[in-house]
C-alpha positions in Angstrom: 22.0 -19.2 18.4 22.5 -22.1 16.0 25.7 -22.7 14.2 25.5 -21.0 10.8 26.1 -24.3 8.8 26.2 -22.7 5.4 29.4 -20.8 6.4 31.3 -24.1 6.8 30.3 -25.9 3.6 33.3 -26.4 1.3 33.5 -24.2 -1.8 34.5 -25.5 -5.2 34.7 -23.6 -8.5 36.5 -24.5 -11.6 39.7 -22.9 -10.4 39.5 -22.7 -6.6 38.6 -25.1 -3.7 38.2 -23.8 -0.2 37.5 -25.6 3.1 34.6 -23.2 3.9 32.9 -20.0 2.7 34.7 -17.5 5.0 37.0 -14.9 3.4 39.2 -12.5 5.3 38.5 -9.1 3.8 41.5 -6.9 2.7 42.2 -4.3 5.4 45.0 -1.8 5.2 47.1 -2.2 8.3 50.3 -0.3 7.6 52.8 -2.5 9.5 55.3 -3.1 6.7 58.2 -0.6 7.1 59.6 0.4 3.7 57.0 -1.7 2.1 58.4 -5.0 3.4 56.1 -7.5 5.2 58.2 -8.9 8.1 57.7 -11.6 10.7 54.8 -9.8 12.5 52.9 -9.7 9.2 53.6 -13.3 8.6 52.2 -14.2 12.0 49.2 -11.9 11.5 48.1 -13.8 8.5 49.1 -17.2 9.8 46.9 -16.8 12.9 43.8 -16.0 10.8 44.4 -19.1 8.6 44.9 -21.2 11.8 41.7 -19.7 13.2 39.7 -21.2 10.4 39.5 -18.6 7.6 39.0 -20.4 4.2 40.6 -17.7 2.0 42.6 -14.7 3.1 42.8 -11.7 0.8 45.7 -9.5 1.9 45.6 -5.9 2.6 46.2 -3.7 -0.5 49.7 -4.1 -1.9 51.3 -1.5 -4.2 52.1 -2.5 -7.8 55.3 -1.4 -9.4 54.4 2.2 -10.2 55.8 5.3 -8.4 52.4 6.5 -7.1 50.7 3.2 -6.5 50.3 3.7 -2.7 50.2 6.4 -0.1 52.2 5.5 3.0 55.7 4.4 3.9 54.5 1.3 5.8 52.0 0.0 3.2 53.3 -3.2 1.7 54.7 -3.3 -1.8 54.2 -6.1 -4.3 57.5 -5.6 -6.2 61.1 -5.8 -5.3 63.0 -8.8 -4.1 62.8 -8.0 -0.4 59.0 -7.4 -0.4 58.2 -10.4 -2.5 60.3 -12.6 -0.3 58.3 -11.3 2.7 55.1 -12.2 0.9 56.5 -15.6 0.0 57.1 -16.1 3.8 53.4 -15.2 4.4 52.2 -17.7 1.8 54.3 -20.5 3.3 52.9 -19.8 6.8 49.3 -19.6 5.6 49.5 -22.8 3.6 51.1 -24.6 6.5 48.2 -23.5 8.7 45.7 -24.9 6.2 44.5 -21.7 4.6 44.6 -20.2 1.1 45.6 -16.7 0.3 45.5 -14.1 -2.5 47.2 -10.7 -2.6 45.1 -7.6 -3.3 46.9 -5.7 -6.1 46.4 -2.0 -5.7 46.9 1.4 -7.2 45.3 4.3 -5.3 45.2 6.7 -8.3 44.2 10.3 -7.4 43.3 9.2 -3.9 47.0 9.8 -3.3 48.2 13.3 -2.3 51.2 15.0 -3.7 54.2 14.5 -1.4 52.9 11.2 0.1 55.5 8.6 0.9 57.1 6.3 -0.1 57.8 8.3 -3.3 57.2 12.0 -2.3 58.2 13.2 -5.8 55.6 11.1 -7.6 52.4 12.8 -8.5 48.9 11.2 -8.3 47.6 9.8 -11.5 44.1 9.1 -12.7 42.1 8.6 -15.9 41.3 12.3 -16.3 43.6 13.7 -13.6 40.6 14.5 -11.4 40.5 13.9 -7.7 37.6 12.2 -5.9 36.5 15.7 -4.9 36.2 16.6 -8.6 39.3 18.8 -8.6 41.7 18.8 -11.5 45.1 17.7 -10.2 47.2 16.9 -13.3 46.9 16.0 -17.0 44.9 12.9 -17.9 46.9 9.7 -18.2 48.4 9.2 -21.7 47.8 5.9 -23.5 51.5 5.1 -23.0 51.1 5.7 -19.3 48.0 3.5 -19.2 50.0 0.7 -21.0 52.7 0.9 -18.3 50.1 0.6 -15.5 48.5 -2.4 -17.2 52.0 -4.0 -17.5 52.6 -3.4 -13.8 49.4 -5.2 -12.8 50.3 -8.1 -15.0 53.8 -8.3 -13.6 52.4 -8.4 -10.1 50.0 -11.2 -11.1 52.9 -13.2 -12.5 54.9 -12.7 -9.3 52.0 -13.7 -7.2 51.7 -17.0 -9.1 55.5 -17.5 -9.0 55.8 -17.2 -5.2 52.9 -19.5 -4.5 49.7 -17.5 -4.0 46.4 -19.1 -4.8 45.1 -16.3 -7.0 44.9 -12.5 -7.1 42.4 -9.9 -6.3 42.4 -6.7 -8.3 41.2 -3.7 -6.3 38.6 -2.0 -8.5 36.5 -0.5 -5.6 36.2 2.5 -3.3 37.4 5.2 -5.6 40.9 3.9 -6.3 42.5 3.8 -9.8 40.5 1.1 -11.5 37.3 2.4 -10.0 38.2 5.9 -11.1 38.0 4.6 -14.7 34.6 3.0 -13.9 33.1 6.2 -12.4 31.7 8.9 -14.6 32.7 11.6 -12.1 36.4 10.8 -12.4 36.5 9.5 -15.9 35.7 12.2 -18.5 37.9 10.8 -21.2 36.8 10.9 -24.8 39.2 8.2 -26.1 38.6 4.4 -25.9 39.0 4.4 -22.1 36.1 6.8 -21.6 32.5 7.1 -22.6 29.4 5.2 -21.5 29.3 2.7 -18.6 30.5 -0.2 -20.8 33.3 1.8 -22.4 34.5 2.9 -18.9 35.3 -0.7 -18.1 38.0 -0.8 -20.9 41.0 -0.1 -18.6 39.9 -2.9 -16.2 39.2 -5.2 -19.1 42.8 -4.7 -20.4 44.2 -5.2 -16.9 42.3 -8.4 -16.5 43.3 -9.7 -19.9 47.0 -8.8 -19.3 46.9 -10.6 -15.9 45.3 -13.6 -17.5 48.0 -13.7 -20.2 50.6 -13.5 -17.5 49.3 -16.4 -15.3 47.6 -18.7 -17.8 44.1 -20.1 -17.8 43.9 -21.8 -14.4 45.0 -19.1 -11.9 42.0 -17.4 -10.2 41.4 -13.7 -10.8 39.1 -11.9 -8.4 37.8 -8.4 -9.0 36.6 -6.3 -6.2 34.2 -3.5 -7.0 31.8 -1.2 -5.2 29.2 1.4 -5.6 30.4 3.6 -2.8 33.7 5.5 -2.6 35.9 6.5 0.3 34.3 9.7 1.6 31.3 9.3 -0.6 29.0 6.6 0.6 26.1 7.6 -1.6 28.1 7.2 -4.9 26.7 4.7 -7.4 28.1 3.2 -10.5 24.7 1.8 -11.5 21.1 2.4 -10.6 19.4 -0.7 -12.0 20.1 -4.4 -12.5 20.1 -3.7 -16.3 22.9 -1.2 -15.8 24.8 -3.7 -13.6 24.5 -6.2 -16.4 26.1 -3.7 -18.9 28.9 -3.2 -16.4 29.6 -6.9 -15.6 29.4 -8.3 -19.1 32.8 -7.0 -20.4 34.5 -7.8 -17.1 33.2 -11.4 -17.1 34.2 -11.9 -20.8 37.7 -10.6 -20.0 38.3 -13.4 -17.5 37.1 -12.5 -14.0 36.6 -15.8 -12.0 35.0 -14.3 -8.9 33.5 -11.0 -8.1 34.0 -9.4 -4.7 31.1 -7.0 -4.2 31.9 -4.5 -1.5 28.9 -3.2 0.4 28.7 -1.6 3.9 25.9 -3.9 5.1 25.4 -7.3 3.5 21.7 -7.5 4.4 20.6 -4.5 2.5 18.9 -4.9 -0.9 20.7 -3.3 -3.8 17.8 -2.4 -6.0 14.1 -1.9 -5.4 11.8 -4.9 -5.8 14.3 -7.6 -4.8 15.9 -8.7 -1.6 19.2 -9.5 -3.4 22.2 -7.5 -2.4 25.0 -6.5 -4.8 26.7 -9.8 -4.6 23.4 -11.6 -5.1 22.6 -9.6 -8.3 26.2 -10.0 -9.5 26.1 -13.8 -9.1 22.7 -13.9 -10.8 23.7 -11.8 -13.8 27.3 -12.9 -14.4 27.0 -16.6 -13.5 30.2 -16.3 -11.6 30.8 -16.9 -7.9 30.4 -13.8 -5.7 31.8 -12.7 -2.4 29.6 -10.6 -0.2 30.8 -8.4 2.7 29.6 -5.8 5.1 29.4 -5.6 8.9 29.2 -9.3 9.6 29.3 -9.8 13.4 29.0 -6.0 14.1 26.2 -3.9 15.4 27.7 -0.5 15.1 27.9 1.6 11.9 30.5 0.7 9.3 32.2 4.0 9.6 31.8 4.4 13.4 35.4 3.4 14.3 35.3 5.7 17.3 32.7 3.4 18.8 34.6 1.5 21.5 32.5 -1.7 21.4 30.8 -2.7 18.2 28.8 -5.6 19.5 29.3 -9.2 20.7 30.9 -10.4 17.5 28.0 -12.6 16.3 25.4 -10.1 15.1 23.5 -10.9 11.9 24.7 -14.5 11.7 21.2 -16.1 11.4 20.4 -13.7 8.5 23.7 -14.4 6.9 23.1 -18.1 7.1 19.7 -17.8 5.5 21.0 -15.9 2.6 23.8 -18.4 2.0 21.4 -21.3 2.4 19.4 -19.7 -0.4 22.5 -19.5 -2.5 22.2 -15.7 -2.9 26.0 -15.5 -2.9 28.8 -18.0 -2.5 31.3 -16.5 0.0 31.3 -14.0 2.8 34.2 -11.7 3.7 34.8 -10.7 7.3 36.8 -7.6 8.4 36.9 -6.2 11.8 35.7 -9.3 13.7 38.9 -11.0 12.5 41.1 -8.2 13.7 39.7 -8.6 17.2 39.5 -12.4 17.2 41.6 -14.5 14.7 39.7 -17.6 16.1 36.3 -16.2 15.1 35.6 -18.9 12.4 36.6 -21.8 14.7 34.6 -20.4 17.6 31.4 -20.0 15.5 31.8 -23.4 13.9 32.1 -25.0 17.3 29.2 -23.1 18.8 31.5 -21.0 21.1 30.0 -17.6 20.2 30.1 -16.6 23.8 33.9 -16.7 23.7 34.3 -14.3 20.7 36.4 -11.3 21.5 34.3 -8.3 20.3 35.8 -5.6 18.1 37.0 -2.4 19.7 39.2 0.3 18.3 42.2 -1.2 20.2 42.3 -3.9 17.6 43.4 -1.4 14.9 46.6 -0.5 16.9 48.3 -3.9 16.6 48.6 -6.9 14.4 
């Protein structure tokens, strides 16, 4: 196999310069007791930067809201101790030659009542409806929405203050921001509900508040998806025209890069074109786009029980062709970087035979 040269070309946009096109995808790990990333987490991210990743996007981190996350060992992005832990991560990644952004996260009604770290906090969502379509609580009030927007903005400001290279807002997979996007979970009749364009209003105000908090030059990435956790057939849009309606207000609000989450990067998004979701997003918005989805893997995205998911270099020729054709700008890798932090360097140096393939054991440690 040839070295996929397009992966290793430098990336430059108006606010971000990277040594190559490889992004570490955000992956929830749950190794931060009491929400504090410690020395093991520092080393986990440092090793991936040293292994040749151009940009690391951290696992989802909880913004300062009682029900933002679901799990006592999910890292927080507020509080002196947690932010100091993240500052240590940033320092180590930068010293290893990488760049890094935190993924700012609120799980919305994907959280269950009684979940830690705040067992007394109830799930919240635009209409109080779970992903299964069940009514769990009253819809968020406009005052509550303003508080959530402020929490995202504060996290953005803190990210900039402690030295991160930008932020990613988690607007995918059926979590809070995505619950506003999706008609099945957003049945509001006020300014935060309505048609596809109107359902972007919450995200638009989050983006605008983050931009006001960090100024004009700090990159803001938005991750979005069609599919939801537990519903892989869900779709926000059915056509490229609808995608344009969705992207226009988000682009105008100040998104610098779109991170388009798909399960398999090689699959076309709409009939009549080979472009995937990132390809269409780049074409429509004019903004750089990150693609993602099973790079280096042969097994199904959801087949975590599969002990061996390939040799670690599956689909690289296809990926290189799409990147050479400028269909998207960056590619995010997930599980292959859990099993082998040196994956980028090994591929760049033509050492594919040395790649450690992904197995479920990689999920058990950092």
